N, C-alpha and C positions, 0 to 999 in steps of 0.2 A: 632544252639541252642540258643544261647545265648538268639537272637532276640524273640526268642519263650517264652523265660524265661520270658522275661520284658512285652511281650503281654499277657500271660496267668496273671502273677502277677496283670496287669491293670485291665483286664477284671473281673478276682475274686475277686481282693482285697487281694490275699492270696498268698505267693509265692510258686511254684510247689516244693516239695520234694522230687521227684522221676522223674525216665525217663523209657520210652521203648522206643529202638530205633525203626525207621522201617523197617519192616521185620525184626528185628532183626538182624542187621548188627551194629554190635560193630566193629567199626573203632578202629585206632592205637590213636586217638585222643581223642576218646570217655572216657575215664577214666581221662584223665585231665580235661577235662571240665566241668563233675561230680564235679570231684572236685573243681575248680574252683568256679562253681556256687552253693557249698555249700550244695550237694542234700545227702539225705539220704540212698536212694536205687537207685539199677534198678532193671528191668526186661526185660532183652534180650538176658541172658544168658541160657546155657543148661549144667553146668557141672556136676550137680547133682539133685536129684528130692526134696530134700530138700534145706531150706533158707541156706546162707552161707555169709558168710564176703569174697569179694573178696580183695583177694590179691595183690598187686604190686612190684613185685622183691623179692616176699617172703616177703613182709612186709603188715602186716593189716593195711586196710585204713579205717577202721569204715563204709563202705559203704557195706549195705545187700544187697544179689541178691537175687530176687526172682524169681526162674528159670521156665523156659518154655519149651514148646515142642511143636513140630510141629501137633502130634497127639490131642492134647488138644487146638486146633484150628480149628475154623469151615471152614477156607479156603481150606486145601487139599481135604475136604470132602465136599463141596458145590460149592468151589468157581466155575468160568466157566469164558473162554475169548473168545469172539467171534474172536480175532483176533489171535490164539494161537492155539492148537491141546488139551488144557487144557479143559476137558468138566469133570468133573467127576459126575458120578450118580451113588450116594451112597444115601441108603435109611434112614430116620431118624433113623429108628428103629434098623440099623447097627451102627450109630455113636450113638446111647445111649448105645449099648451093650459096645461098646469100652470106653465109658464115665464112665460107672456106672461100670465098672471091673476096670478102674484107680482108681476111688476114694474109692471104695471097700478097694483095698490096701492099699491107701494115708491113710483111715481112720482106717485100722488093724495098720499100720505103727504109726498113730497118727502126719502126719503130711501133707505138703502143697498141695492144687489140686487147680492149675492153669487154668482155662478155659481163653483163649480167643476167643471172638467173635466180630463179625462185623454185625452193621444190615442189610447192604445187601446183606449179607450171610444167619444169622440164622433169618432173621426177616420173614422170610415166614411160612404161618399159619402151616403147618405139623410141621414145623421146631421147631417152637414156642411152639406146642403141646407138643413135644420130650422133649424141654427145660424144660417145667411144669412138667411134668412128672420127669425128671431128679430133679429137685429142690424138687418132693416130696420124690424121695430116698433118697436125704440127709436130709431132716430132719425127715426121719424114725430113725434115728439115735442118740444117746444122745452125749450131749456135742459137738454139731456143732457150726463153728463161722464161720461166714459169716463176712467177713472184708475187708476194705478197704487195699490196697497196704501200706500204711501209715500208718495204724495202726499193720500190722505184722510185717513191717519193725521196727518200734519201739519197738513192744514185742522181738522181735530176737536181735535188738540191747542190750536190758535188759538185754537179758539171753544168749549170745553171747559166753561167756567164764567163764560159771558157768560148 
């Protein structure tokens, strides 16, 4: 993680402020490393539908968690492995129905909706068309905020203890 942090900082000219662990595998060492790097947020855990502050031994860390969910990831629906029996075939319309229902409830609750997408899964014609339709659904609502993880984490941190 430290090497990746340094590489990203060198390439972009800006230090990373957050992390999402590969396959959301948050290890016993992850929080320690996040703290050592001085990161603002993590987006690998699933303890709530809303952003929250990560605790360590019951104590606040100042690190914001932007929670994820497998059903808001394109891989379970569209992933394919030729070397295993993983061969889902789910129509984009069915994924649209799930994601729309999840968004509608998040909107009703006034909370976070985080999709996780991979170009090799979502990046096909029918799936992009579904994604465009989903974005249009989002835009049909008032007061929608499309934001970076950093923007959301900074907002949450400002308002976390209010």
